[in-house]
C-alpha positions in Angstrom: 110.1 102.9 89.4 111.2 99.7 87.8 113.1 98.6 90.9 109.9 98.2 92.9 108.3 96.1 90.2 111.4 93.9 89.8 111.4 93.2 93.5 107.9 91.9 93.3 108.7 89.6 90.4 105.1 89.7 89.2 103.9 90.8 85.8 100.5 91.7 87.2 102.1 94.5 89.2 103.7 95.8 86.0 100.4 95.8 84.2 98.9 97.9 87.0 101.9 100.2 87.1 101.7 100.8 83.3 98.0 101.5 83.5 98.5 104.1 86.2 101.5 105.7 84.5 99.9 105.9 81.0 96.2 106.2 81.3 96.4 107.8 84.7 97.7 111.0 83.3 94.2 111.8 81.9 91.7 113.9 83.8 88.6 111.5 83.7 86.3 114.2 84.9 88.5 115.4 87.7 88.9 119.2 87.8 92.2 119.8 89.7 94.2 116.6 89.5 94.6 113.8 87.0 93.8 110.2 87.8 97.3 109.3 88.7 97.6 112.2 91.2 94.2 111.2 92.6 95.2 107.6 93.0 98.4 108.4 94.7 96.7 110.9 97.0 94.0 108.4 97.9 96.6 105.7 98.7 98.7 108.1 100.7 95.7 109.1 102.8 94.8 105.4 103.4 98.4 104.6 104.4 98.6 107.6 106.7 95.3 106.4 108.3 97.0 103.1 109.1 94.6 101.0 107.1 97.0 98.3 105.9 98.0 96.9 102.5 94.5 95.9 101.3 92.9 99.3 101.7 96.0 101.1 100.5 95.9 99.0 97.4 92.1 99.5 97.0 92.7 103.3 97.3 95.4 103.3 94.7 93.3 101.3 92.3 89.8 102.4 93.2 89.3 104.3 89.9 91.0 101.8 87.6 87.6 101.3 85.9 88.0 104.8 84.4 91.3 103.6 82.9 90.0 100.3 81.4 86.6 101.3 80.0 86.2 102.8 76.5 83.7 105.6 77.2 86.2 108.5 76.9 87.7 110.8 79.5 84.6 112.3 81.0 81.4 110.3 80.4 79.7 112.1 83.4 79.8 115.4 81.5 77.8 113.7 78.8 75.2 112.3 81.3 76.7 108.8 81.4 77.4 106.8 84.5 80.4 104.8 83.5 79.9 102.3 86.3 83.6 102.5 86.9 83.3 100.9 90.3 81.9 97.7 88.8 84.2 97.8 85.8 87.2 98.2 88.1 86.1 95.5 90.5 85.7 93.0 87.6 89.1 93.9 86.2 90.8 93.5 89.6 88.9 90.3 90.7 91.2 88.1 88.7 94.2 89.1 90.8 92.9 90.3 94.2 90.5 89.0 96.9 87.5 90.8 98.3 89.5 92.7 100.8 90.7 94.8 97.8 87.9 94.4 95.3 84.9 95.0 97.5 85.9 98.4 98.7 86.5 99.3 95.1 83.1 98.0 94.1 81.4 99.8 96.9 83.2 103.1 96.9 80.4 104.8 94.9 77.7 103.3 97.1 79.8 104.6 100.1 79.6 108.1 98.6 75.8 107.8 98.3 75.7 106.4 101.9 77.8 109.3 103.3 75.7 111.9 101.4 72.5 110.5 102.9 73.9 109.9 106.4 76.1 113.0 106.8 74.7 116.2 105.2 78.0 117.9 105.9 79.8 115.3 103.8 77.5 116.1 100.8 78.2 119.8 101.3 81.9 119.2 101.0 81.8 117.2 97.7 84.0 118.4 94.8 82.1 119.6 91.8 83.0 116.4 89.8 81.6 114.3 92.7 78.4 116.3 92.8 78.0 115.8 89.0 78.5 112.1 89.2 76.4 111.7 92.3 73.2 112.6 90.4 74.1 109.9 87.8 74.8 107.3 90.5 71.4 107.5 92.2 71.9 110.4 94.6 72.1 110.2 98.4 70.8 107.0 100.0 67.6 107.0 102.0 67.5 105.4 105.5 66.5 102.0 104.2 69.3 102.0 101.6 71.8 103.1 104.3 70.9 100.2 106.5 71.2 97.8 103.6 74.6 99.2 102.7 75.9 99.0 106.3 74.9 95.3 106.4 77.2 94.5 103.5 80.6 92.9 104.1 83.4 95.5 103.5 81.0 98.5 103.8 83.2 100.0 106.6 86.3 99.7 104.4 84.4 101.2 101.5 83.4 104.2 103.6 87.0 104.8 104.7 88.1 104.4 101.0 85.5 107.0 100.1 86.8 109.5 102.6 90.3 109.0 101.2 88.9 109.3 97.7 87.2 112.7 98.4 90.3 114.0 100.1 92.5 113.1 97.2 91.7 116.0 94.8 94.3 118.6 95.9 96.3 120.2 93.2 100.0 120.0 93.8 99.9 117.8 96.9 103.2 116.0 97.3 102.9 112.2 97.6 105.1 109.2 97.1 105.3 107.9 93.6 103.7 104.7 92.1 106.8 102.6 92.9 106.4 103.4 96.6 103.0 101.7 96.7 103.8 98.7 94.5 105.2 96.4 97.3 101.8 96.8 99.1 100.0 95.9 95.9 102.2 92.9 95.4 101.5 91.7 99.0 97.8 91.7 98.2 97.9 89.7 95.0 96.4 86.2 95.0 99.0 83.5 94.3 99.7 83.3 90.6 98.5 80.3 88.7 
């Protein structure tokens, strides 16, 4: 895994790699996979959908807020919305532009949008997503849906959300973290 980081020549990639490999091994409220498995599956789904580096990177890092907050492994089980999408966005904004950070920030809103707009989507949510949905405001009504769709990057956030929900399969084989690091490096803002 170090080879991919060495090729990028950027310490920011190493920080992200370390977060995924150390804090990502925790469950953070997921039932069947840990956060690292979830991140890898989401990025793999995004890549297979042909989304490009920015959305692959957003998919890999969309739950980074769970890894950098100090609320424990499963705040939703205690009735707390950890606002991980906002925490993660703020953490990533110092290194990435809105093509990465905005889908991360909006991926919870995208879940609420999809639950309001597509009843079949809501019926297919995992148990952890159902639990957190209630804390996050529930399905959007029609006015909220229109406002969400008017936001820049809402379409990317919806695609990220679909990758997110599909990324909870125990034992699914995916590439490792090193595989995705070149895409992450290509999305970084210039250092300095």
